N, C-alpha and C positions, 0 to 999 in steps of 0.2 A: 447300431446303425439300421435305419429302416430299409427294408428290401427294395423299395421303389427308388431309392437314391443310388446314384452311381458311386462305386467305392473310390476312396482317395487312393490313387496309385502313386507310389514313390519310386523314383529311380535309385540307382546305387549311390548317387550323391545328390543332395538337394540343398537349396537355400532355406534356412529356417530362422525363426526369431525366438529369443528368450526375453520377452518384454519386461518381465519383473526384474530382470538383471540389467536392463538398459542396453541389451544387445539386439539391435534391430535387423541385422543381417549377418548370418554366419553360415559358412559351408559346412554341411555335415555329411559324413560317410554313413550310409544306411547299412548296418551289418547285422543280419539276422543270426549270425553265428555268435555274436556277442550278447550276453545276457544283460549287462549293465551299460547304460550310456555314459559317456565320458566327455569332459570339457577341459581344454587346455587352460590351466590356471597357474599363475605364479604368485609367490609371496602369500601363500595361504596361511591364515591365522584364525584361531577360534577366539571369538569375543563374546561378551555378554555374560550374564549369570549362568551358573551350572543348570539351573532350572529351565532356562530358555536359551541355549547356546546358538550362536550364529557363526557363519563362516564369512570372512572378509578376504577377498582375493583380487588379483589383477588379471584381466583377460586382454589379450591382443587378438581381436576377432578376425582380422584380415591378414592372412599369410603374406600377401603382397604389399601390405602397408604396416610393418611392425612398429612404426612410430605411433600408431593409434593404440592407446592403452586405456581401458575402462576399468575403474574400480567397481567391484560388485559386492553385494552382501545378500545372504540368504539364510533361511532357517537351516540349521544343521540337524540332520536326522540321526547322524552317528558316524562311526568310522567302520569300514569293512575291509577285509582282505580280499583283493581282487587279483586274479591271474590274468596277465596281459597276453596278447597274441604271441608274444615272444616266449611265453612260459614263465615269466618272472612274477613272483607274488609281491604285491605292494599294498600297504594300508592306505586307503583313500578316504578323505572326507566325503560324505554323501549328503547332498543338499536336495531340497524340494523346490521346484520352480514350475513355471508354465511354458510350454512349447507352443509355438504358433507356426502352422504350415498349411498351405493350400486353403486359406480362409477358415481354418478350424483351430481351436485351442484346446489343450488338455494338460493336466498335471503330469509331470515326469520326475523321476529321481535321476540325479547326475553325480557321477564320481569326479572329483577334481584331481587332475593329474598333469604331469608334464608330457605334452604331445609334441615337444620340439623335434623337428626333423621329420615329422609326419606330414602328409599332404593335406590333411584337414584338421582344423582346430577342434572339431567335435565329432564324436562317434555316436550314432543313434542305434542303441541296442534293441533287442526284440521286446524287452519289457516296456519300451516307450511306443511301440507300434500297436495301435488300437485294433480291437476286433473289427473286421470288415475292411481293413486297409490291405492293400496289395503292394508287393515290392517287385518291380521289374529290374532284375540285376543286369540286364543287357543294355539298359538306357540310363542316362543321367539327366538331371535338371528338368524333370517333367513338370514341376510346379513353377509358377512365375518367379523370376529373379527379384530379390528384395533390394531396395535401394541402400547403398552404403553412404550416401551423401550426409546423412545425419551425423555420422561419426566425425566427418571433417568439420562440421559446425561446432560440435561439443568437445572435440579433442584439443 
């Protein structure tokens, strides 16, 4: 990031988009204590040839509208053992996709997991936070709210 530009400041929760997955607005908890980012995914399956595997999965992007379900597909980077905040180890599919927040886009890796019962469908870990960005843990939603209307049209 150039020094003459203001840093992108994230609150502890933010609206983000994963445009390559068709997810135009999703609330993410920004967690610098978590190494890996995570996305709530259901019915995860590995498809395609072994030389170029992909993950196919269902995402319900809005906690307040569980009837909205989006089928997604992404390049599968592999599977990794991840320790959750509750201390449980879980093998997760790891995908590569693009994150968009605050008018900027960058590539991230996401672990697909069941986040049922948690307050946010996505967790943005420290690997996804770019150099020069700042996190203000005392505030939420510092970036503009993203529209959820597109889900209603396509759902």
